[in-house]
N, C-alpha and C positions, 0 to 999 in steps of 0.2 A: 844250867849247865852245859857248856859244849863241850861236842868232843869230839879230837880229834878221829877223824878215817884212816887209815882202816879204823877199827875198833872192836875185838873179845871181848865176849862173857864169856865165863861156861858157872856151870852148875854143879853142885854134891849128885846131881839127881841122875847125870848120866848126859847132861843137851853143851851142847857149845856154839856160839855162831860171834860171827867175823859178819859185823859192816864195814862192805867193804869202799862203796863210797856213794855217791847222791849225783844223779842223773838231772839236768832240767828239761823239764817238758812245761805246753805251753797249759797243758792245766793240771796242774803241781807236779814234785819233785816225787819222781821213783827213789826208798832206797835201797838197793840192791847188797849182797853178799850170800853166806854161804854158811848150813847148818849143819851140823854130824850131831847123829844119836846114836844110844848104846839101846841094844838091842831092850826093846820090853818098854822107855824109854820113849818122854814123850809130855806138852802137854796136856792137861785139863780141857775140857771143855770150854772154849770163850768164845766173847765178841770182839773185835772190833768196830765198833760203833760207824768213823769213819774214815774207816781205809779198806782197800783191798788187797789180799792176798797172795803167791802162787808162787808154787817152787813148782822145778826141775827135775827131777830123778834121779845125783848119777852114776851112783852109786846106790846098792840095795835093796830095799821094798819099804815103800810104806804104806800102814793101816794108816786110812784115815774118814769121820764119821762129820755126814751134818744134820742136828739136830735133828731129829723125828727120827732116821733115812738108815739103809744098812749101812755096812761098816763096808768101806770100796778097798782099792789094793793101786797104787801105780808102781813099776819098774821102771830099770835103766831108762832111757830116752821118752821118758809120756810124763806130762802139766798137770795141774790142778789148779784151779781156781777157785777162792772163796769169799766175795762177796762179801761187801759193806753188809753191817746187821747181818749177816746168819750164822748164828754159832755151829760151834763149830773142834775139832782136837784129832791130831794125829797121835801117831806113833810109830816104834822099828819094827816094826814086824817080822824084818828077818834074821839072823844072827850072828850077821857083820851089822859093822858101823856104816849105820844110814850116813847116805852126806847127799843132799840138795844147795841145786845152785837156785834163791827166793830173792825173790821184792816185796816187797809195801806201796803203797801209792796208794794216799800220800803223806809224806813219812811225819809229819804232826810230828810227837811227841817220843816216838815206838822204840831209840835208840835210850833218854833216859828212862821210862820204863819199865824197855826190860833188863836192863842193866839193874837195875833199883832191885827190880821184882827176885833176881837171880840172885846180889848181895844180901838179900832181906832170905831165901833162902839156905843158904850158905852159913847166915851167921843161925839160924835156927840149927839146921843139923836137921829138917825134915823136910817134905815138900807144900809144905806150907811156910810159908813165909816168916817170918820173927812177927811177933802182934802187934805191935805200935805201928811198922815201917809196911804189911800189909795193911791196917788199916788208912793207915794213914793213904799209901797209893791209891788203895779203893773208893776211898769216901773222894779224893782231891779227883786225880784220876774218872769218878766216873760219865760224867761226857763224851768217854774215849774211848771207856774199853769195861769188858763184864767178865766172871769169872761164875757161869751159866751155875757150877755145882754149888755154890754156897747158896744156903737158905736165905732165900726173899729175908725174916724175920732177922740175921745178920746182917746183912747187908744196908739196911735201911733204918736200925734201930742200935745196931749193938755194934759195929765197924763207928756208924759218926760218934756213939756214945766212946770208944777204946783214938780214938781219933781228935778228941777233945782232951779227953785226960791225959796223950798225947803231951798235947800240944802244952797244958798246964803245967805240963813234969819236967817239958823242957826236952824233949824226946827226940823231935824234929833239927838241932840245928843242923847236923850231917844235909839236909833238903833246901839251905836256907837259899843256896841258889836254882835248884828246879826252877823250870820251864813252866809255863799257862798253863793253865789246861785250856786245850778249845773249845770251845763253846758251838752247838750248832746254832743257826744264824736263824 
Protein backbone atom coordinates (compact mmCIF):
# COMPACT_ATOMS: atom_id res chain seq x y z
CA UNK A 1 0.00 0.00 0.00
CA UNK A 2 1.46 3.29 -1.02
CA UNK A 3 0.29 6.51 0.56
CA UNK A 4 0.56 9.92 -1.03
CA UNK A 5 1.97 12.44 1.39
CA UNK A 6 0.66 14.41 3.10
CA UNK A 7 -1.53 11.67 4.59
CA UNK A 8 -3.77 12.21 7.63
CA UNK A 9 -5.07 9.57 10.01
CA UNK A 10 -7.31 9.88 13.08
CA UNK A 11 -8.58 7.43 15.62
CA UNK A 12 -11.67 7.78 17.76
CA UNK A 13 -9.57 7.87 20.94
CA UNK A 14 -8.33 11.42 20.31
CA UNK A 15 -5.20 11.13 18.19
CA UNK A 16 -4.54 12.65 14.78
CA UNK A 17 -1.33 12.35 12.77
CA UNK A 18 -0.41 14.18 9.58
CA UNK A 19 2.46 12.45 7.76
CA UNK A 20 3.85 15.40 5.78
CA UNK A 21 6.83 14.09 3.88
CA UNK A 22 10.05 12.15 3.71
CA UNK A 23 13.51 13.67 3.87
CA UNK A 24 16.23 11.51 2.33
CA UNK A 25 19.42 11.30 4.37
CA UNK A 26 22.53 9.23 3.75
CA UNK A 27 21.79 6.91 6.69
CA UNK A 28 18.04 6.47 6.06
CA UNK A 29 14.84 8.28 5.22
CA UNK A 30 13.22 10.49 7.85
CA UNK A 31 9.43 10.62 7.93
CA UNK A 32 8.23 13.89 9.39
CA UNK A 33 4.86 15.30 10.30
CA UNK A 34 2.67 16.55 13.11
CA UNK A 35 0.45 15.01 15.71
CA UNK A 36 -2.51 16.36 17.62
CA UNK A 37 -3.59 14.62 20.82
CA UNK A 38 -6.69 15.34 22.88
CA UNK A 39 -6.33 15.78 26.67
CA UNK A 40 -5.64 12.45 28.39
CA UNK A 41 -5.13 10.61 25.07
CA UNK A 42 -2.02 8.97 23.67
CA UNK A 43 -0.71 5.55 22.70
CA UNK A 44 -0.04 2.82 25.27
CA UNK A 45 3.46 1.58 26.03
CA UNK A 46 5.00 0.40 22.76
CA UNK A 47 8.33 -0.24 21.07
CA UNK A 48 9.70 0.59 17.62
CA UNK A 49 12.39 -2.06 17.21
CA UNK A 50 13.97 -0.44 14.13
CA UNK A 51 13.20 3.28 14.43
CA UNK A 52 14.07 6.32 16.47
CA UNK A 53 11.13 8.67 17.15
CA UNK A 54 11.24 12.32 18.12
CA UNK A 55 8.83 15.07 19.09
CA UNK A 56 9.03 18.82 19.57
CA UNK A 57 6.14 20.26 21.54
CA UNK A 58 4.56 23.15 19.66
CA UNK A 59 1.50 23.64 21.89
CA UNK A 60 0.33 21.96 25.06
CA UNK A 61 2.09 19.68 27.51
CA UNK A 62 3.27 16.15 26.83
CA UNK A 63 3.78 13.53 29.50
CA UNK A 64 6.01 10.63 28.54
CA UNK A 65 7.49 7.58 30.09
CA UNK A 66 10.23 5.16 29.19
CA UNK A 67 9.64 1.66 30.61
CA UNK A 68 10.60 1.35 34.28
CA UNK A 69 11.35 5.06 34.59
CA UNK A 70 9.35 7.89 36.17
CA UNK A 71 6.98 10.04 34.12
CA UNK A 72 8.54 13.16 32.60
CA UNK A 73 7.02 16.24 30.97
CA UNK A 74 7.85 18.58 28.12
CA UNK A 75 6.37 21.98 27.27
CA UNK A 76 6.34 24.14 24.12
CA UNK A 77 9.79 24.43 22.56
CA UNK A 78 11.10 21.29 24.26
CA UNK A 79 12.04 18.11 22.40
CA UNK A 80 12.27 14.43 23.28
CA UNK A 81 13.61 11.37 21.48
CA UNK A 82 12.74 7.71 21.95
CA UNK A 83 15.57 5.48 20.74
CA UNK A 84 14.79 2.31 18.80
CA UNK A 85 14.20 -0.73 20.95
CA UNK A 86 13.16 1.30 24.01
CA UNK A 87 9.57 0.80 25.24
CA UNK A 88 7.83 4.14 25.71
CA UNK A 89 4.48 5.89 25.84
CA UNK A 90 3.24 9.46 25.81
CA UNK A 91 0.00 11.33 26.35
CA UNK A 92 -1.46 14.79 26.54
CA UNK A 93 -0.97 15.95 30.12
CA UNK A 94 -2.69 19.29 29.59
CA UNK A 95 -6.22 20.56 29.20
CA UNK A 96 -5.81 21.78 25.60
CA UNK A 97 -4.90 19.87 22.44
CA UNK A 98 -1.27 18.74 22.39
CA UNK A 99 0.38 19.67 19.08
CA UNK A 100 3.84 18.34 18.23
CA UNK A 101 6.17 18.24 15.27
CA UNK A 102 7.30 14.63 14.94
CA UNK A 103 9.75 12.43 13.02
CA UNK A 104 10.69 8.77 12.68
CA UNK A 105 13.90 7.39 11.24
CA UNK A 106 14.05 5.27 9.18
CA UNK A 107 10.51 5.54 7.81
CA UNK A 108 10.09 1.79 7.11
CA UNK A 109 6.41 0.68 7.26
CA UNK A 110 5.14 3.14 9.88
CA UNK A 111 2.63 4.98 7.64
CA UNK A 112 0.95 1.69 6.71
CA UNK A 113 1.17 0.27 10.23
CA UNK A 114 -0.28 3.27 12.06
CA UNK A 115 -2.91 3.89 9.36
CA UNK A 116 -4.01 0.27 9.76
CA UNK A 117 -3.96 0.36 13.58
CA UNK A 118 -6.07 3.54 13.63
CA UNK A 119 -8.52 2.03 11.12
CA UNK A 120 -8.76 -1.13 13.25
CA UNK A 121 -9.39 0.94 16.38
CA UNK A 122 -12.10 2.88 14.58
CA UNK A 123 -13.60 -0.40 13.35
CA UNK A 124 -13.75 -1.83 16.89
CA UNK A 125 -14.98 1.38 18.51
CA UNK A 126 -12.52 0.74 21.36
CA UNK A 127 -8.89 1.61 22.09
CA UNK A 128 -8.02 -2.01 21.16
CA UNK A 129 -7.95 -2.72 17.42
CA UNK A 130 -10.53 -5.05 15.88
CA UNK A 131 -9.46 -8.60 16.79
CA UNK A 132 -8.48 -10.03 13.39
CA UNK A 133 -6.84 -6.82 12.13
CA UNK A 134 -4.92 -6.43 15.40
CA UNK A 135 -3.72 -10.04 15.25
CA UNK A 136 -2.65 -9.58 11.61
CA UNK A 137 -0.69 -6.40 12.31
CA UNK A 138 0.95 -7.51 15.57
CA UNK A 139 1.91 -10.93 14.17
CA UNK A 140 3.06 -9.88 10.72
CA UNK A 141 4.99 -6.81 11.92
CA UNK A 142 6.39 -8.22 15.19
CA UNK A 143 9.93 -7.66 13.88
CA UNK A 144 9.21 -3.91 13.77
CA UNK A 145 6.72 -3.04 16.51
CA UNK A 146 5.60 -4.30 19.89
CA UNK A 147 2.75 -3.38 22.19
CA UNK A 148 4.46 -3.82 25.54
CA UNK A 149 1.25 -4.02 27.58
CA UNK A 150 -0.04 -7.12 25.78
CA UNK A 151 0.88 -10.22 27.82
CA UNK A 152 3.53 -12.49 26.29
CA UNK A 153 1.18 -15.50 26.07
CA UNK A 154 -1.31 -13.44 24.07
CA UNK A 155 1.42 -12.18 21.69
CA UNK A 156 3.14 -15.54 21.23
CA UNK A 157 0.15 -17.92 21.22
CA UNK A 158 -3.26 -16.24 20.98
CA UNK A 159 -2.49 -13.62 18.31
CA UNK A 160 -0.76 -16.07 15.92
CA UNK A 161 -3.72 -18.47 16.28
CA UNK A 162 -6.23 -15.67 15.62
CA UNK A 163 -4.06 -14.51 12.68
CA UNK A 164 -4.18 -18.02 11.14
CA UNK A 165 -7.93 -18.30 11.71
CA UNK A 166 -8.31 -14.91 10.02
CA UNK A 167 -6.35 -16.21 7.03
CA UNK A 168 -8.62 -19.28 6.83
CA UNK A 169 -11.71 -17.06 7.04
CA UNK A 170 -10.34 -14.70 4.35
CA UNK A 171 -10.38 -11.70 6.73
CA UNK A 172 -7.32 -10.00 5.26
CA UNK A 173 -8.31 -9.10 1.70
CA UNK A 174 -8.01 -5.40 2.63
CA UNK A 175 -4.32 -6.05 3.46
CA UNK A 176 -3.48 -7.65 0.08
CA UNK A 177 -1.09 -4.80 -0.84
CA UNK A 178 0.47 -4.53 2.60
CA UNK A 179 4.23 -3.86 2.60
CA UNK A 180 6.59 -6.63 3.54
CA UNK A 181 7.75 -6.37 7.14
CA UNK A 182 11.33 -5.20 7.65
CA UNK A 183 13.45 -8.03 9.01
CA UNK A 184 16.54 -7.54 11.11
CA UNK A 185 19.56 -8.82 9.22
